[in-house]
C-alpha atoms as a printed R data frame, in Angstrom:
    type eleno elety resid chain resno       x       y       z
1   ATOM     1    CA   UNK     A     1 106.797 107.991  90.500
2   ATOM     2    CA   UNK     A     2 110.266 108.967  89.169
3   ATOM     3    CA   UNK     A     3 111.584 105.300  88.876
4   ATOM     4    CA   UNK     A     4 108.015 104.340  87.011
5   ATOM     5    CA   UNK     A     5 109.045 106.891  84.673
6   ATOM     6    CA   UNK     A     6 112.566 104.722  84.365
7   ATOM     7    CA   UNK     A     7 110.183 101.697  83.743
8   ATOM     8    CA   UNK     A     8 108.826 103.214  79.803
9   ATOM     9    CA   UNK     A     9 110.648 102.014  77.000
10  ATOM    10    CA   UNK     A    10 109.591 105.407  74.827
11  ATOM    11    CA   UNK     A    11 111.145 107.815  77.036
12  ATOM    12    CA   UNK     A    12 113.812 109.585  75.238
13  ATOM    13    CA   UNK     A    13 117.401 109.904  78.465
14  ATOM    14    CA   UNK     A    14 116.649 113.685  77.633
15  ATOM    15    CA   UNK     A    15 112.774 113.593  78.300
16  ATOM    16    CA   UNK     A    16 113.554 111.197  81.233
17  ATOM    17    CA   UNK     A    17 115.748 113.997  82.633
18  ATOM    18    CA   UNK     A    18 113.574 116.692  82.020
19  ATOM    19    CA   UNK     A    19 110.341 114.725  83.573
20  ATOM    20    CA   UNK     A    20 112.552 114.149  86.755
21  ATOM    21    CA   UNK     A    21 113.782 117.728  87.248
22  ATOM    22    CA   UNK     A    22 110.489 118.937  86.766
23  ATOM    23    CA   UNK     A    23 108.335 116.970  88.580
24  ATOM    24    CA   UNK     A    24 110.414 115.754  91.964
25  ATOM    25    CA   UNK     A    25 107.736 118.256  93.917
26  ATOM    26    CA   UNK     A    26 105.770 115.529  93.532
27  ATOM    27    CA   UNK     A    27 107.549 113.583  96.264
28  ATOM    28    CA   UNK     A    28 105.021 112.817  98.828
29  ATOM    29    CA   UNK     A    29 105.277 114.026 102.483
30  ATOM    30    CA   UNK     A    30 104.149 112.148 105.635
31  ATOM    31    CA   UNK     A    31 105.086 109.702 108.293
32  ATOM    32    CA   UNK     A    32 103.096 106.857 109.387
33  ATOM    33    CA   UNK     A    33 103.729 103.218 110.915
34  ATOM    34    CA   UNK     A    34 102.092 100.575 109.025
35  ATOM    35    CA   UNK     A    35 100.874  97.511 108.166
36  ATOM    36    CA   UNK     A    36 104.244  95.534 108.068
37  ATOM    37    CA   UNK     A    37 104.727  92.288 106.222
38  ATOM    38    CA   UNK     A    38 107.442  89.850 104.686
39  ATOM    39    CA   UNK     A    39 108.459  89.594 101.563
40  ATOM    40    CA   UNK     A    40 107.086  85.816 100.344
41  ATOM    41    CA   UNK     A    41 103.784  87.141 101.142
42  ATOM    42    CA   UNK     A    42 104.037  88.828  97.639
43  ATOM    43    CA   UNK     A    43 103.134  85.703  95.864
44  ATOM    44    CA   UNK     A    44 100.168  83.856  98.154
45  ATOM    45    CA   UNK     A    45  96.871  86.393  97.544
46  ATOM    46    CA   UNK     A    46  95.391  86.667  94.416
47  ATOM    47    CA   UNK     A    47  91.811  87.120  93.498
48  ATOM    48    CA   UNK     A    48  89.496  85.028  91.229
49  ATOM    49    CA   UNK     A    49  90.155  85.846  87.921
50  ATOM    50    CA   UNK     A    50  89.358  83.999  84.714
51  ATOM    51    CA   UNK     A    51  91.399  81.826  82.640
52  ATOM    52    CA   UNK     A    52  90.881  84.021  79.680
53  ATOM    53    CA   UNK     A    53  91.459  87.368  81.903
54  ATOM    54    CA   UNK     A    54  94.327  86.806  83.770
55  ATOM    55    CA   UNK     A    55  95.676  90.081  83.414
56  ATOM    56    CA   UNK     A    56  92.277  91.347  85.280
57  ATOM    57    CA   UNK     A    57  92.227  89.969  88.524
58  ATOM    58    CA   UNK     A    58  89.988  92.598  90.562
59  ATOM    59    CA   UNK     A    59  87.331  92.545  88.581
60  ATOM    60    CA   UNK     A    60  86.292  89.598  89.861
61  ATOM    61    CA   UNK     A    61  82.625  89.169  89.996
62  ATOM    62    CA   UNK     A    62  81.569  88.894  93.526
63  ATOM    63    CA   UNK     A    63  78.015  88.125  93.468
64  ATOM    64    CA   UNK     A    64  79.220  84.888  92.311
65  ATOM    65    CA   UNK     A    65  81.862  84.017  94.586
66  ATOM    66    CA   UNK     A    66  84.246  80.118  93.871
67  ATOM    67    CA   UNK     A    67  86.267  78.791  91.560
68  ATOM    68    CA   UNK     A    68  90.085  78.458  91.529
69  ATOM    69    CA   UNK     A    69  92.046  81.842  91.511
70  ATOM    70    CA   UNK     A    70  94.731  82.260  89.383
71  ATOM    71    CA   UNK     A    71  96.986  85.649  89.943
72  ATOM    72    CA   UNK     A    72  98.361  88.190  87.387
73  ATOM    73    CA   UNK     A    73 101.345  88.882  87.962
74  ATOM    74    CA   UNK     A    74 100.681  92.290  85.957
75  ATOM    75    CA   UNK     A    75 101.482  95.504  87.520
76  ATOM    76    CA   UNK     A    76  98.255  96.960  88.542
77  ATOM    77    CA   UNK     A    77  99.191 100.224  90.785
78  ATOM    78    CA   UNK     A    78 102.181 101.817  91.821
79  ATOM    79    CA   UNK     A    79 102.556 103.637  95.338
80  ATOM    80    CA   UNK     A    80 105.190 106.090  96.499
81  ATOM    81    CA   UNK     A    81 104.235 106.413 100.566
82  ATOM    82    CA   UNK     A    82 106.816 106.721 103.595
83  ATOM    83    CA   UNK     A    83 105.220 102.880 104.350
84  ATOM    84    CA   UNK     A    84 103.260 100.730 102.813
85  ATOM    85    CA   UNK     A    85  99.736  99.013 104.116
86  ATOM    86    CA   UNK     A    86  96.765  97.527 102.917
87  ATOM    87    CA   UNK     A    87  94.715  99.303 100.552
88  ATOM    88    CA   UNK     A    88  90.818  99.118 100.394
89  ATOM    89    CA   UNK     A    89  88.948  99.770  97.620
90  ATOM    90    CA   UNK     A    90  85.611  98.976  97.944
91  ATOM    91    CA   UNK     A    91  83.393  97.692 100.536
92  ATOM    92    CA   UNK     A    92  80.298  95.627 100.598
93  ATOM    93    CA   UNK     A    93  77.124  94.796 103.161
94  ATOM    94    CA   UNK     A    94  74.617  92.492 101.691
95  ATOM    95    CA   UNK     A    95  75.407  88.633 101.492
96  ATOM    96    CA   UNK     A    96  73.377  86.685  99.025
97  ATOM    97    CA   UNK     A    97  74.738  83.358  99.879
98  ATOM    98    CA   UNK     A    98  75.981  83.564  96.621
99  ATOM    99    CA   UNK     A    99  78.488  86.241  96.846
100 ATOM   100    CA   UNK     A   100  78.320  89.749  97.913
101 ATOM   101    CA   UNK     A   101  76.629  92.967  96.800
102 ATOM   102    CA   UNK     A   102  76.735  96.455  97.939
103 ATOM   103    CA   UNK     A   103  73.798  96.974 100.599
104 ATOM   104    CA   UNK     A   104  71.474 100.636 101.884
105 ATOM   105    CA   UNK     A   105  74.534 101.252 104.681
106 ATOM   106    CA   UNK     A   106  74.309 105.405 105.403
107 ATOM   107    CA   UNK     A   107  77.354 107.630 106.337
108 ATOM   108    CA   UNK     A   108  77.201 107.276 109.432
109 ATOM   109    CA   UNK     A   109  77.407 103.496 109.630
110 ATOM   110    CA   UNK     A   110  81.022 103.915 108.813
111 ATOM   111    CA   UNK     A   111  81.349 105.671 112.732
112 ATOM   112    CA   UNK     A   112  83.441 107.631 114.335
113 ATOM   113    CA   UNK     A   113  86.854 106.866 116.139
114 ATOM   114    CA   UNK     A   114  86.923 108.636 119.501
115 ATOM   115    CA   UNK     A   115  89.704 106.038 121.020
116 ATOM   116    CA   UNK     A   116  92.233 105.969 119.013
117 ATOM   117    CA   UNK     A   117  95.850 108.173 118.034
118 ATOM   118    CA   UNK     A   118  95.669 109.108 114.287
119 ATOM   119    CA   UNK     A   119  99.008 110.154 112.239
120 ATOM   120    CA   UNK     A   120  99.133 111.234 108.460
121 ATOM   121    CA   UNK     A   121 100.352 109.994 105.287
122 ATOM   122    CA   UNK     A   122 100.091 110.983 101.622
123 ATOM   123    CA   UNK     A   123 100.677 109.005  98.306
124 ATOM   124    CA   UNK     A   124 101.156 109.106  95.368
125 ATOM   125    CA   UNK     A   125  99.166 106.840  93.085
126 ATOM   126    CA   UNK     A   126  99.700 105.367  89.394
127 ATOM   127    CA   UNK     A   127  96.908 103.388  87.799
128 ATOM   128    CA   UNK     A   128  99.029 100.729  85.453
129 ATOM   129    CA   UNK     A   129  96.269  98.624  84.750
130 ATOM   130    CA   UNK     A   130  92.884  96.880  85.340
131 ATOM   131    CA   UNK     A   131  89.794  99.343  85.837
132 ATOM   132    CA   UNK     A   132  88.616 100.470  89.370
133 ATOM   133    CA   UNK     A   133  85.496 102.187  90.751
134 ATOM   134    CA   UNK     A   134  87.129 103.408  93.510
135 ATOM   135    CA   UNK     A   135  90.151 105.689  94.884
136 ATOM   136    CA   UNK     A   136  92.969 102.997  96.167
137 ATOM   137    CA   UNK     A   137  94.612 104.234  99.455
138 ATOM   138    CA   UNK     A   138  96.014 103.290 102.640
139 ATOM   139    CA   UNK     A   139  93.411 103.060 105.712
140 ATOM   140    CA   UNK     A   140  90.943 106.095 106.291
141 ATOM   141    CA   UNK     A   141  91.293 108.610 103.094
142 ATOM   142    CA   UNK     A   142  90.112 112.109 103.925
143 ATOM   143    CA   UNK     A   143  90.857 113.295 100.238
144 ATOM   144    CA   UNK     A   144  92.000 112.459  97.097
145 ATOM   145    CA   UNK     A   145  93.588 115.138  94.180
146 ATOM   146    CA   UNK     A   146  94.035 113.702  90.646
147 ATOM   147    CA   UNK     A   147  97.179 115.612  89.035
148 ATOM   148    CA   UNK     A   148  95.355 117.732  87.046
149 ATOM   149    CA   UNK     A   149  93.412 119.377  89.987
150 ATOM   150    CA   UNK     A   150  90.044 117.262  90.222
151 ATOM   151    CA   UNK     A   151  88.705 116.264  93.615
152 ATOM   152    CA   UNK     A   152  87.407 113.368  94.374
153 ATOM   153    CA   UNK     A   153  84.507 113.428  96.696
154 ATOM   154    CA   UNK     A   154  83.175 110.506  99.111
155 ATOM   155    CA   UNK     A   155  79.945 108.858  97.491
156 ATOM   156    CA   UNK     A   156  78.121 107.622 101.362
157 ATOM   157    CA   UNK     A   157  76.182 105.224  98.916
158 ATOM   158    CA   UNK     A   158  79.381 103.132  97.986
159 ATOM   159    CA   UNK     A   159  81.174 104.162 101.124
160 ATOM   160    CA   UNK     A   160  84.065 104.974  98.812
161 ATOM   161    CA   UNK     A   161  86.136 108.375  97.431
162 ATOM   162    CA   UNK     A   162  85.653 108.556  93.744
163 ATOM   163    CA   UNK     A   163  86.351 110.550  90.815
164 ATOM   164    CA   UNK     A   164  82.878 110.819  89.360
165 ATOM   165    CA   UNK     A   165  83.753 107.880  86.802
166 ATOM   166    CA   UNK     A   166  86.150 104.925  87.012
167 ATOM   167    CA   UNK     A   167  89.971 105.300  87.417
168 ATOM   168    CA   UNK     A   168  92.116 103.619  84.082
169 ATOM   169    CA   UNK     A   169  95.503 102.801  83.377
170 ATOM   170    CA   UNK     A   170  97.706 105.786  82.859
171 ATOM   171    CA   UNK     A   171  96.056 107.900  85.785
172 ATOM   172    CA   UNK     A   172  97.996 109.762  88.631
173 ATOM   173    CA   UNK     A   173  96.225 110.844  92.032
174 ATOM   174    CA   UNK     A   174  97.805 112.052  95.371
175 ATOM   175    CA   UNK     A   175  95.902 110.285  97.925
176 ATOM   176    CA   UNK     A   176  96.333 111.189 101.735
177 ATOM   177    CA   UNK     A   177  94.550 109.092 104.980
178 ATOM   178    CA   UNK     A   178  94.271 109.820 108.278
179 ATOM   179    CA   UNK     A   179  95.751 106.606 109.851
180 ATOM   180    CA   UNK     A   180  94.209 105.016 113.259
181 ATOM   181    CA   UNK     A   181  96.159 103.195 115.543
182 ATOM   182    CA   UNK     A   182  94.168 100.684 117.534
183 ATOM   183    CA   UNK     A   183  95.609  98.945 120.114
184 ATOM   184    CA   UNK     A   184  93.868  95.303 120.212
185 ATOM   185    CA   UNK     A   185  93.721  95.526 124.263
186 ATOM   186    CA   UNK     A   186  91.485  98.394 123.872
187 ATOM   187    CA   UNK     A   187  89.234  95.900 121.835
188 ATOM   188    CA   UNK     A   188  89.258  93.549 123.659
189 ATOM   189    CA   UNK     A   189  87.548  95.922 126.636
190 ATOM   190    CA   UNK     A   190  84.541  96.715 124.367
191 ATOM   191    CA   UNK     A   191  82.065  94.140 125.920
192 ATOM   192    CA   UNK     A   192  78.763  95.631 125.021
193 ATOM   193    CA   UNK     A   193  77.195  97.930 122.462
194 ATOM   194    CA   UNK     A   194  78.064  96.896 119.739
195 ATOM   195    CA   UNK     A   195  74.456  95.926 118.867
196 ATOM   196    CA   UNK     A   196  73.207  99.502 120.490
197 ATOM   197    CA   UNK     A   197  75.104 100.633 116.949
198 ATOM   198    CA   UNK     A   198  74.333  98.199 114.936
199 ATOM   199    CA   UNK     A   199  73.132  99.123 111.576
200 ATOM   200    CA   UNK     A   200  70.954  96.805 109.826
201 ATOM   201    CA   UNK     A   201  72.645  95.783 106.575
202 ATOM   202    CA   UNK     A   202  75.844  95.135 108.625
203 ATOM   203    CA   UNK     A   203  74.048  92.257 110.085
204 ATOM   204    CA   UNK     A   204  72.002  90.500 107.907
205 ATOM   205    CA   UNK     A   205  71.679  87.052 106.545
206 ATOM   206    CA   UNK     A   206  70.325  85.487 103.687
207 ATOM   207    CA   UNK     A   207  66.628  84.138 104.490
208 ATOM   208    CA   UNK     A   208  67.673  80.637 104.056
209 ATOM   209    CA   UNK     A   209  70.722  80.682 105.303
210 ATOM   210    CA   UNK     A   210  71.688  77.398 106.664
211 ATOM   211    CA   UNK     A   211  71.120  76.331 110.349
212 ATOM   212    CA   UNK     A   212  74.248  73.659 110.476
213 ATOM   213    CA   UNK     A   213  76.319  77.601 109.464
214 ATOM   214    CA   UNK     A   214  74.489  78.991 112.981
215 ATOM   215    CA   UNK     A   215  74.953  76.641 114.846
216 ATOM   216    CA   UNK     A   216  78.588  76.049 114.299
217 ATOM   217    CA   UNK     A   217  79.097  79.855 115.363
218 ATOM   218    CA   UNK     A   218  77.939  79.591 118.337
219 ATOM   219    CA   UNK     A   219  79.881  76.522 119.071
220 ATOM   220    CA   UNK     A   220  82.460  77.913 118.574
221 ATOM   221    CA   UNK     A   221  82.463  81.158 120.400
222 ATOM   222    CA   UNK     A   222  79.995  79.621 123.250
223 ATOM   223    CA   UNK     A   223  83.379  80.185 125.824
224 ATOM   224    CA   UNK     A   224  84.056  83.853 124.597
225 ATOM   225    CA   UNK     A   225  82.455  86.752 126.241
226 ATOM   226    CA   UNK     A   226  83.217  89.985 124.673
227 ATOM   227    CA   UNK     A   227  83.165  90.768 120.697
228 ATOM   228    CA   UNK     A   228  86.627  90.929 120.460
229 ATOM   229    CA   UNK     A   229  87.083  87.312 121.737
230 ATOM   230    CA   UNK     A   230  84.286  85.781 119.606
231 ATOM   231    CA   UNK     A   231  86.255  87.218 116.407
232 ATOM   232    CA   UNK     A   232  90.011  85.720 117.666
233 ATOM   233    CA   UNK     A   233  87.044  82.135 118.191
234 ATOM   234    CA   UNK     A   234  85.973  82.380 114.233
235 ATOM   235    CA   UNK     A   235  89.651  83.150 113.085
236 ATOM   236    CA   UNK     A   236  91.524  80.605 115.035
237 ATOM   237    CA   UNK     A   237  88.668  77.732 114.248
238 ATOM   238    CA   UNK     A   238  89.045  78.854 110.350
239 ATOM   239    CA   UNK     A   239  92.635  78.536 110.057
240 ATOM   240    CA   UNK     A   240  92.664  75.795 112.188
241 ATOM   241    CA   UNK     A   241  89.979  73.488 110.262
242 ATOM   242    CA   UNK     A   242  90.450  74.959 106.395
243 ATOM   243    CA   UNK     A   243  92.766  74.817 104.377
244 ATOM   244    CA   UNK     A   244  94.434  77.962 102.181
245 ATOM   245    CA   UNK     A   245  94.255  76.645  98.727
246 ATOM   246    CA   UNK     A   246  93.656  77.874  95.210
247 ATOM   247    CA   UNK     A   247  93.109  75.493  92.862
248 ATOM   248    CA   UNK     A   248  90.455  72.307  92.427
249 ATOM   249    CA   UNK     A   249  88.236  74.466  94.421
250 ATOM   250    CA   UNK     A   250  84.469  74.105  92.898
251 ATOM   251    CA   UNK     A   251  81.641  76.842  92.152
252 ATOM   252    CA   UNK     A   252  78.791  76.294  94.736
253 ATOM   253    CA   UNK     A   253  76.527  74.128  92.714
254 ATOM   254    CA   UNK     A   254  72.603  76.658  92.366
255 ATOM   255    CA   UNK     A   255  71.278  77.659  95.526
256 ATOM   256    CA   UNK     A   256  74.038  76.167  97.391
257 ATOM   257    CA   UNK     A   257  75.163  78.356 100.182
258 ATOM   258    CA   UNK     A   258  79.294  79.724  99.387
259 ATOM   259    CA   UNK     A   259  80.120  80.005 103.339
260 ATOM   260    CA   UNK     A   260  78.010  76.537 104.163
261 ATOM   261    CA   UNK     A   261  80.041  74.786 100.945
262 ATOM   262    CA   UNK     A   262  83.397  76.040 102.034
263 ATOM   263    CA   UNK     A   263  82.743  75.200 106.022
264 ATOM   264    CA   UNK     A   264  81.143  71.939 105.473
265 ATOM   265    CA   UNK     A   265  82.301  70.541 102.326
266 ATOM   266    CA   UNK     A   266  85.535  71.804 100.788
267 ATOM   267    CA   UNK     A   267  87.187  72.580 103.555
268 ATOM   268    CA   UNK     A   268  89.234  74.689 101.128
269 ATOM   269    CA   UNK     A   269  89.825  78.106  99.870
270 ATOM   270    CA   UNK     A   270  91.634  81.678  99.538
271 ATOM   271    CA   UNK     A   271  90.771  84.980 100.933
272 ATOM   272    CA   UNK     A   272  87.471  84.786  99.783
273 ATOM   273    CA   UNK     A   273  86.215  81.493 101.300
274 ATOM   274    CA   UNK     A   274  88.232  82.899 104.702
275 ATOM   275    CA   UNK     A   275  87.342  86.134 104.618
276 ATOM   276    CA   UNK     A   276  83.020  85.716 103.839
277 ATOM   277    CA   UNK     A   277  83.259  82.951 106.090
278 ATOM   278    CA   UNK     A   278  84.417  84.814 108.989
279 ATOM   279    CA   UNK     A   279  82.393  88.026 108.410
280 ATOM   280    CA   UNK     A   280  79.238  86.235 108.329
281 ATOM   281    CA   UNK     A   281  79.469  83.843 111.319
282 ATOM   282    CA   UNK     A   282  80.509  86.614 113.003
283 ATOM   283    CA   UNK     A   283  77.245  88.481 112.482
284 ATOM   284    CA   UNK     A   284  75.441  85.223 113.504
285 ATOM   285    CA   UNK     A   285  76.850  86.312 116.921
286 ATOM   286    CA   UNK     A   286  75.628  89.539 116.416
287 ATOM   287    CA   UNK     A   287  78.624  90.929 115.521
288 ATOM   288    CA   UNK     A   288  78.152  93.539 112.784
289 ATOM   289    CA   UNK     A   289  80.969  92.814 109.750
290 ATOM   290    CA   UNK     A   290  81.482  94.282 106.604
291 ATOM   291    CA   UNK     A   291  83.288  92.249 103.502
292 ATOM   292    CA   UNK     A   292  86.380  94.413 101.947
293 ATOM   293    CA   UNK     A   293  88.108  94.252  98.668
294 ATOM   294    CA   UNK     A   294  91.441  95.964  97.593
295 ATOM   295    CA   UNK     A   295  95.603  95.269  97.764
296 ATOM   296    CA   UNK     A   296  97.561  93.593 100.469
297 ATOM   297    CA   UNK     A   297 100.188  95.221 102.012
298 ATOM   298    CA   UNK     A   298 103.957  94.535  99.627
299 ATOM   299    CA   UNK     A   299 107.417  95.530 100.871
300 ATOM   300    CA   UNK     A   300 109.307  98.028  99.174
301 ATOM   301    CA   UNK     A   301 110.683  97.592  95.892
302 ATOM   302    CA   UNK     A   302 114.139  97.337  97.093
303 ATOM   303    CA   UNK     A   303 115.747  98.894  94.043
304 ATOM   304    CA   UNK     A   304 113.912 102.604  93.850
305 ATOM   305    CA   UNK     A   305 115.948 105.156  95.723
306 ATOM   306    CA   UNK     A   306 113.235 107.428  95.868
307 ATOM   307    CA   UNK     A   307 112.766 110.093  99.350
308 ATOM   308    CA   UNK     A   308 110.329 107.661 100.389
309 ATOM   309    CA   UNK     A   309 109.508 104.187  98.885
310 ATOM   310    CA   UNK     A   310 107.776 103.016  96.166
311 ATOM   311    CA   UNK     A   311 105.348  99.943  96.002
312 ATOM   312    CA   UNK     A   312 104.119  97.769  93.532
313 ATOM   313    CA   UNK     A   313 101.073  96.511  93.505
314 ATOM   314    CA   UNK     A   314 100.267  93.226  91.308
315 ATOM   315    CA   UNK     A   315  97.561  91.049  90.436
316 ATOM   316    CA   UNK     A   316  98.798  88.409  92.581
317 ATOM   317    CA   UNK     A   317  98.339  91.509  95.752
318 ATOM   318    CA   UNK     A   318  94.635  92.142  95.171
319 ATOM   319    CA   UNK     A   319  92.816  90.956  98.284
320 ATOM   320    CA   UNK     A   320  89.843  90.280 100.555
321 ATOM   321    CA   UNK     A   321  88.991  90.383 103.943
322 ATOM   322    CA   UNK     A   322  86.286  91.847 106.413
323 ATOM   323    CA   UNK     A   323  86.157  94.206 108.821
324 ATOM   324    CA   UNK     A   324  84.062  94.369 112.464
325 ATOM   325    CA   UNK     A   325  82.482  97.163 114.379
326 ATOM   326    CA   UNK     A   326  83.596  97.882 117.775
327 ATOM   327    CA   UNK     A   327  81.184 101.391 119.720
328 ATOM   328    CA   UNK     A   328  83.716 103.757 120.139
329 ATOM   329    CA   UNK     A   329  85.711 102.954 117.105
330 ATOM   330    CA   UNK     A   330  83.694 101.946 114.269
331 ATOM   331    CA   UNK     A   331  85.133  99.259 111.802
332 ATOM   332    CA   UNK     A   332  88.313  97.632 112.298
333 ATOM   333    CA   UNK     A   333  89.565  95.300 109.936
334 ATOM   334    CA   UNK     A   334  90.823  91.744 110.870
335 ATOM   335    CA   UNK     A   335  91.943  89.181 108.417
336 ATOM   336    CA   UNK     A   336  90.767  85.615 108.315
337 ATOM   337    CA   UNK     A   337  92.934  84.379 105.335
338 ATOM   338    CA   UNK     A   338  96.428  82.024 106.978
339 ATOM   339    CA   UNK     A   339  99.333  83.759 106.774
340 ATOM   340    CA   UNK     A   340  97.870  86.779 105.370
341 ATOM   341    CA   UNK     A   341  97.901  88.184 109.076
342 ATOM   342    CA   UNK     A   342  97.122  91.958 109.108
343 ATOM   343    CA   UNK     A   343 100.747  92.219 110.171
344 ATOM   344    CA   UNK     A   344  98.330  91.506 113.006
345 ATOM   345    CA   UNK     A   345  95.383  93.269 114.590
346 ATOM   346    CA   UNK     A   346  96.433  90.842 117.866
347 ATOM   347    CA   UNK     A   347  99.856  92.688 117.444
348 ATOM   348    CA   UNK     A   348 100.790  95.560 119.604
349 ATOM   349    CA   UNK     A   349  99.135  98.187 117.492
350 ATOM   350    CA   UNK     A   350  97.382  97.943 113.614
351 ATOM   351    CA   UNK     A   351  95.735 100.676 111.148
352 ATOM   352    CA   UNK     A   352  92.582 101.075 110.817
353 ATOM   353    CA   UNK     A   353  91.312 100.769 106.499
354 ATOM   354    CA   UNK     A   354  89.413 103.513 105.449
355 ATOM   355    CA   UNK     A   355  85.592 103.635 106.145
């Protein structure tokens, strides 16, 4: 936070010194081992935005995906925390064939992780640009408090934490997250139970979903036995058969399925195409999933010298991924976009996003 104030051209030196002295109490505490990424990731990811609105990448119309994506370098959030993370804001459960809309998932759909160790991390978050429907924070949020004392509440209907109204530029809040450390080897041992705990909306497919996509999902996973193995097979297929590209991406024709266009016609896209295709192919083979959007993990700002680290989230860091349900673990995040590995779930450990 302190360095954030130093960026402002409107503060006098005396004012800066007074603010720094008075507000030093806001330095957050907490230790977490979180998603690690390379510095060059910072330039790779953006959300699809209209050319006329380069400073508002997060607010793209998720119900109608497709088209080029042009990332803004405008600063959207500043986060002070011990470590970086992926930062989910919203999740969606209903795929229409054109994009994603919210479905009626109950609070129980988020599940309870009974098999994973946890650590707690406190973050200070400043909204610098844009408007957001819910709280941004690492992993599983357990509380959020506005600087003036207002407390956020969890809203099951949208599976997110809110302060009762959208967040706008200039607002500052403290968010506490419980980071859950999921071992992929443990996920690989889950051989059944998914359908027992499946929620209808997390397996939903459009009524007219193309048959060739269904056949492809089964072909990709024909030799995979466990849900984890099936997910790895789907991700490997997408990353080896489709290309990451941000330009020259057509909008689906009226009535054309977004996933089908990606898998059988264009074979190119960015995070929206890869994450949506992975989530839907997984549903075809019986794995409950949902689509998540927020901000990717970024390197710490090397010029910040506070007690913890400052993470600057720009429009080019907005991102989408998917989560898959595992019995005993709840929804676990997976990264399907090439070169965007979630630091990875295939490595020794990962941290689960809030559900």
